[in-house]
VEXDOKE-696095 format. One record per atom (N, C-alpha, C, O): x negated, y, z. Coordinates in steps of 0.2 Angstrom, whole numbers, padded with zeros to 4 digits, always signed. Last residue first. Example, Ala and Ser with C-alpha at 12.3 -4.5 7.8 and 13.67 -1.06 7.14 Angstrom:
2
-0064-0011+0035/-0068-0005+0036/-0064+0000+0039/-0067+0006+0040/-0066-0028+0039/-0062-0022+0039/-0066-0016+0039/-0071-0017+0042/
REM end
This chain:
68
-0361+0554+0424/-0359+0553+0430/-0361+0560+0435/-0359+0560+0441/-0369+0553+0412/-0362+0555+0412/-0359+0555+0418/-0352+0556+0419/-0380+0540+0415/-0379+0546+0411/-0370+0547+0411/-0366+0543+0411/-0383+0535+0432/-0380+0533+0425/-0378+0540+0421/-0376+0544+0424/-0397+0539+0440/-0390+0540+0439/-0388+0538+0432/-0392+0539+0427/-0411+0538+0443/-0408+0531+0442/-0400+0533+0440/-0396+0528+0439/-0414+0551+0446/-0417+0548+0440/-0414+0541+0438/-0414+0539+0432/-0407+0553+0457/-0404+0557+0451/-0407+0553+0445/-0404+0553+0440/-0414+0546+0466/-0407+0544+0465/-0405+0547+0458/-0402+0544+0454/-0426+0552+0466/-0426+0545+0463/-0419+0543+0462/-0418+0539+0457/-0423+0564+0471/-0425+0564+0464/-0424+0557+0462/-0422+0556+0456/-0419+0560+0485/-0414+0564+0480/-0416+0563+0473/-0412+0562+0469/-0432+0556+0488/-0427+0551+0489/-0421+0554+0484/-0419+0550+0480/-0439+0569+0488/-0440+0563+0483/-0435+0558+0484/-0435+0554+0478/-0431+0575+0498/-0432+0578+0491/-0434+0572+0486/-0430+0572+0481/-0433+0568+0510/-0427+0568+0507/-0427+0570+0500/-0424+0567+0495/-0445+0568+0519/-0445+0565+0512/-0438+0565+0508/-0438+0562+0502/-0444+0573+0531/-0450+0575+0527/-0450+0572+0520/-0453+0575+0516/-0433+0570+0538/-0432+0576+0534/-0439+0577+0530/-0439+0581+0525/-0437+0559+0546/-0433+0558+0540/-0433+0564+0535/-0432+0563+0529/-0454+0561+0551/-0447+0562+0552/-0443+0561+0545/-0446+0563+0540/-0470+0557+0558/-0465+0557+0552/-0458+0558+0555/-0456+0555+0560/-0476+0556+0570/-0478+0561+0566/-0474+0562+0559/-0474+0567+0555/-0472+0546+0578/-0471+0553+0580/-0472+0558+0576/-0471+0564+0577/-0484+0535+0572/-0478+0536+0576/-0478+0544+0579/-0482+0546+0582/-0496+0533+0566/-0491+0538+0563/-0485+0539+0567/-0481+0544+0566/-0502+0523+0574/-0505+0530+0574/-0500+0535+0571/-0501+0541+0572/-0494+0513+0571/-0493+0516+0577/-0497+0522+0577/-0495+0527+0581/-0498+0510+0557/-0491+0512+0559/-0491+0516+0566/-0488+0521+0566/-0511+0506+0561/-0510+0512+0556/-0503+0514+0557/-0502+0520+0558/-0509+0494+0569/-0513+0501+0572/-0511+0507+0568/-0511+0512+0571/-0504+0486+0560/-0499+0488+0566/-0502+0494+0568/-0499+0499+0570/-0515+0484+0552/-0508+0487+0549/-0504+0490+0554/-0502+0495+0554/-0524+0478+0560/-0525+0484+0558/-0519+0488+0554/-0519+0494+0554/-0516+0465+0563/-0518+0470+0569/-0520+0477+0566/-0518+0482+0569/-0515+0459+0549/-0509+0462+0553/-0511+0467+0559/-0507+0472+0560/-0526+0454+0543/-0524+0461+0542/-0519+0464+0547/-0519+0470+0549/-0525+0441+0546/-0530+0444+0549/-0529+0452+0548/-0532+0456+0552/-0515+0436+0538/-0512+0437+0545/-0518+0441+0548/-0517+0445+0553/-0523+0433+0527/-0518+0439+0527/-0516+0441+0534/-0515+0447+0535/-0529+0421+0532/-0533+0428+0531/-0529+0434+0530/-0530+0439+0532/-0519+0413+0533/-0521+0415+0539/-0526+0421+0538/-0527+0426+0542/-0516+0411+0519/-0511+0415+0523/-0514+0417+0530/-0512+0422+0532/-0527+0404+0516/-0526+0410+0513/-0521+0414+0517/-0523+0420+0517/-0525+0392+0524/-0531+0397+0525/-0530+0403+0522/-0533+0408+0524/-0508+0391+0528/-0515+0388+0525/-0519+0394+0526/-0518+0399+0528/-0498+0394+0543/-0500+0394+0536/-0506+0391+0534/-0510+0388+0539/-0492+0381+0556/-0495+0388+0553/-0497+0388+0547/-0498+0382+0544/-0479+0370+0550/-0484+0372+0554/-0488+0378+0552/-0487+0381+0546/-0462+0373+0548/-0468+0371+0546/-0474+0373+0551/-0473+0378+0555/-0450+0380+0551/-0451+0373+0553/-0457+0370+0550/-0457+0364+0550/-0448+0393+0548/-0448+0389+0543/-0448+0381+0545/-0446+0377+0541/-0446+0399+0561/-0442+0401+0555/-0441+0396+0550/-0436+0395+0547/-0456+0393+0570/-0449+0394+0571/-0444+0395+0566/-0439+0391+0565/-0467+0396+0562/-0466+0389+0564/-0458+0389+0566/-0454+0386+0563/-0468+0410+0561/-0467+0405+0555/-0465+0398+0557/-0462+0395+0553/-0469+0412+0575/-0463+0414+0571/-0462+0410+0564/-0457+0408+0563/-0482+0408+0577/-0476+0404+0581/-0470+0406+0577/-0465+0402+0577/-0489+0416+0569/-0489+0409+0567/-0483+0405+0571/-0480+0401+0568/-0486+0427+0576/-0485+0427+0569/-0484+0420+0567/-0479+0418+0565/-0493+0425+0588/-0486+0426+0588/-0483+0426+0581/-0477+0423+0580/-0506+0424+0584/-0503+0418+0587/-0495+0419+0587/-0492+0414+0585/-0508+0437+0579/-0509+0431+0574/-0505+0425+0577/-0502+0422+0573/-0509+0449+0586/-0502+0446+0585/-0502+0440+0581/-0497+0438+0579/-0519+0455+0597/-0520+0451+0591/-0513+0447+0590/-0513+0442+0593/-0515+0463+0607/-0520+0467+0602/-0520+0462+0595/-0522+0464+0589/-0498+0463+0612/-0504+0460+0611/-0508+0464+0606/-0506+0467+0601/-0490+0477+0620/-0490+0473+0614/-0497+0469+0614/-0502+0472+0616/
REM end
């Protein structure tokens, strides 16, 4: 994978929306993309689904309609 996916992101924006790459504010947002990808890559293999089911179950129960 490329270390700087900015050009790929801009190409995807162009492809999906039919507009030219984003404005300056959006480009600044894209600057965060490589660091975000690196953070997720560092977590690869360390998390499994079973790590969080209890909080998911709690959220489901919290949103459950009364009487069900």
